[in-house]
Each structure stands twice: as C-alpha cells, then as structure tokens.
C-alpha positions as CSV (number, residue, x, y, z in Angstrom):
1,X,14.9,-46.0,-22.0
2,X,11.7,-46.4,-20.3
3,X,10.3,-44.2,-17.5
4,X,8.6,-45.6,-14.5
5,X,4.8,-45.4,-14.7
6,X,4.4,-42.9,-11.8
7,X,7.0,-40.5,-13.3
8,X,5.4,-40.7,-16.6
9,X,2.0,-39.7,-15.1
10,X,3.6,-36.9,-13.2
11,X,5.4,-35.6,-16.2
12,X,2.3,-35.3,-18.1
13,X,0.6,-33.5,-15.2
14,X,3.6,-31.0,-15.0
15,X,3.5,-30.3,-18.7
16,X,-0.1,-29.5,-18.8
17,X,0.3,-26.9,-16.1
18,X,3.0,-25.3,-17.9
19,X,0.7,-24.6,-21.0
20,X,-1.7,-22.4,-18.9
21,X,-0.5,-18.7,-18.7
22,X,-1.1,-16.8,-15.6
23,X,-2.2,-13.3,-16.2
24,X,-0.1,-10.8,-14.2
25,X,-1.7,-7.7,-12.8
26,X,-0.2,-4.5,-14.1
27,X,0.7,-1.5,-12.0
28,X,1.2,-1.1,-8.2
29,X,-1.1,-2.7,-5.7
30,X,-3.8,-0.6,-4.1
31,X,-2.5,0.8,-0.9
32,X,-5.6,2.6,0.4
33,X,-9.2,3.1,-0.3
34,X,-9.4,6.9,0.3
35,X,-9.3,9.6,-2.2
36,X,-5.9,11.2,-2.9
37,X,-5.7,15.0,-2.6
38,X,-2.6,16.8,-3.5
39,X,-1.8,19.9,-1.4
40,X,1.0,22.4,-1.5
41,X,2.2,23.6,1.9
42,X,4.3,26.6,2.6
43,X,7.6,25.9,4.4
44,X,6.5,27.7,7.6
45,X,3.4,25.5,7.8
46,X,5.4,22.4,7.0
47,X,7.8,23.3,9.8
48,X,4.8,23.6,12.3
49,X,3.5,20.3,11.1
50,X,6.9,18.6,11.6
51,X,7.2,20.2,15.1
52,X,3.7,18.7,16.0
53,X,4.8,15.3,14.6
54,X,8.0,15.3,16.7
55,X,5.9,15.7,19.9
56,X,3.7,12.6,19.0
57,X,4.6,9.1,20.0
58,X,5.1,7.1,17.9
59,X,6.1,9.7,15.4
60,X,3.4,9.7,12.6
61,X,4.2,10.1,8.8
62,X,3.6,13.5,7.3
63,X,0.4,12.4,5.6
64,X,-0.8,10.7,8.8
65,X,0.1,13.8,10.8
66,X,-1.9,16.0,8.3
67,X,-4.9,13.8,8.4
68,X,-4.9,13.8,12.3
69,X,-4.6,17.7,12.3
70,X,-7.5,18.0,9.9
71,X,-9.6,15.7,12.0
72,X,-8.7,17.6,15.2
73,X,-9.6,20.9,13.5
74,X,-13.0,19.7,12.3
75,X,-13.9,18.3,15.6
76,X,-13.0,21.7,17.2
77,X,-15.1,23.5,14.8
78,X,-18.1,21.4,15.6
79,X,-17.9,22.3,19.3
C-alpha cells in the first residue's frame, strides 16, 4: 500500500515534532509580585475587619481589606 505524496510528507513532519519534549514548568504559577507576610490576628480584630469589609462595595477579600486598612492607617499617620 502506498501513501499519497502529500500525506507522506505530513507524516514525516508530525513524527519529527513528537520527538521534541516540551519541558513543563513545576509548581504553581506566580500570582503576584509583592512580598508575602504572614500575620496572626485575634478573633476580635478579625471581626472588626470583617465588619469593615461588609460595608465596602464591592466586598474585598480579606487580604485586600487588610492591605487597604494598612494603607489608610499609613496615610493618616503622615498627616
């Protein structure tokens, strides 16, 4: 059985592509460029943060709410 010439050339091209291995990146993709800081917060303070978050529209995530509150506190200190 003979293959048509066009199919024969395509077959060779496909087979050469399969020989090359693509290196997979390991781990989770980077989600941000900032530094990660772990902080323990008492339940009373966490409740206050959650109350502040509930008043915001749209409601920010907890990390975003903490970032905004820290920025607000730093701006108030400058004045």
